[in-house]
C-alpha positions as CSV (number, residue, x, y, z in Angstrom):
1,M,2.5,-6.7,-26.6
2,T,5.8,-4.8,-26.2
3,R,6.9,-5.8,-29.7
4,R,3.6,-4.4,-31.1
5,I,4.2,-1.2,-29.1
6,V,7.8,-0.8,-30.3
7,A,6.8,-1.6,-33.9
8,A,3.9,0.9,-33.9
9,F,6.1,3.6,-32.3
10,S,8.9,2.9,-34.9
11,D,6.4,3.0,-37.8
12,H,4.3,6.0,-36.7
13,S,6.6,8.4,-34.7
14,A,9.5,9.0,-37.0
15,V,9.6,10.7,-40.4
16,N,12.0,8.0,-41.7
17,G,12.9,5.3,-39.3
18,W,15.4,3.9,-41.8
19,L,17.3,7.1,-42.4
20,V,20.2,6.3,-40.1
21,R,20.7,3.0,-41.9
22,E,20.6,4.7,-45.2
23,L,23.1,7.6,-44.4
24,P,26.3,5.8,-45.3
25,G,25.0,5.0,-48.8
26,L,23.6,8.5,-49.1
27,F,26.9,10.0,-48.0
28,K,28.8,7.8,-50.5
29,G,26.3,8.9,-53.2
30,A,27.0,12.5,-52.4
31,G,30.7,12.0,-52.9
32,L,31.9,11.9,-49.3
33,K,35.0,9.9,-48.4
34,D,36.2,8.2,-45.2
35,I,32.6,7.6,-44.1
36,R,32.3,6.4,-40.5
37,V,29.6,5.2,-38.3
38,R,29.6,5.0,-34.5
39,G,27.0,3.9,-32.1
40,F,26.2,5.2,-28.6
41,M,23.8,3.4,-26.3
42,P,22.6,5.4,-23.3
43,L,20.8,3.4,-20.6
44,E,18.6,4.7,-17.8
45,Q,16.9,3.1,-14.9
46,H,15.3,5.8,-12.9
47,E,11.8,7.1,-12.6
48,G,11.1,10.0,-14.8
49,S,13.9,9.1,-17.1
50,F,13.7,10.1,-20.8
51,Y,13.4,6.4,-21.8
52,A,10.7,5.6,-19.2
53,R,8.7,8.5,-20.7
54,M,9.5,7.2,-24.2
55,G,7.9,3.9,-23.2
56,E,4.8,5.8,-22.2
57,R,4.8,7.8,-25.5
58,A,5.3,4.6,-27.4
59,A,2.3,2.9,-25.7
60,A,0.2,6.0,-26.5
61,V,1.1,5.9,-30.2
62,A,0.4,2.2,-30.3
63,L,-3.0,2.8,-28.8
64,E,-3.7,5.7,-31.2
65,V,-2.9,3.7,-34.3
66,G,-4.8,0.6,-33.1
67,A,-1.9,-1.7,-32.5
68,I,-3.2,-2.4,-29.0
69,T,-6.6,-2.0,-27.3
70,P,-7.3,0.4,-24.5
71,E,-7.3,-2.5,-22.1
72,Q,-3.9,-3.7,-23.3
73,H,-2.6,-0.2,-23.0
74,E,-3.8,0.1,-19.4
75,K,-2.3,-3.3,-18.5
76,W,1.0,-2.5,-20.2
77,M,1.3,0.9,-18.6
78,E,0.6,-0.5,-15.2
79,A,3.4,-3.0,-15.7
80,L,5.8,-0.4,-16.9
81,R,5.1,1.9,-14.0
82,D,5.6,-1.0,-11.5
83,R,8.9,-1.9,-13.1
84,V,10.1,1.7,-13.0
85,R,9.0,2.1,-9.3
86,S,10.6,-1.2,-8.3
87,G,14.0,-0.3,-9.9
88,E,13.6,-3.2,-12.5
89,F,13.3,-0.9,-15.5
90,L,16.2,-0.5,-17.9
91,G,15.6,1.6,-21.0
92,G,17.7,3.0,-23.8
93,R,18.0,3.5,-27.5
94,L,20.9,3.0,-29.9
95,H,22.0,6.4,-31.4
96,L,24.1,6.1,-34.5
97,F,26.4,8.9,-35.7
98,C,27.5,9.0,-39.3
99,W,30.0,11.4,-40.9
100,G,32.4,11.7,-43.8
101,R,34.5,14.3,-45.5
102,K,34.2,16.1,-48.7
103,P,37.3,15.5,-50.9
C-alpha cells in the first residue's frame, strides 16, 4: 500500500517529477559547463515533522486519485500515526542540487 501511496503522490503532486533527473542534460543543452550534481538527504523522526506531514499529504493524494480506498487510507494513516507516536517513524526525501557555469 505504501508503494501505491508514494507512486500516486509522485505522479500527482509535482509538475514534473523527473525534472531533477533531466537538469544535467538541460544544462548541457543550454551550453553550461562544469555541471555538477549533489544530493542531500534530510531525515526526521519526530511527531509533527515535515516528512511525517508529507506522509499524510501523500496518503490524501492517493485517496483523492483513487490509488487507495477510504478504508485503506484510514488503516494506513492509523499505522503511520502509531509509528510516529512510538518513535519508530523515519522519513526523508532526497534533494538534488544541480548547477553549472556559463562559459
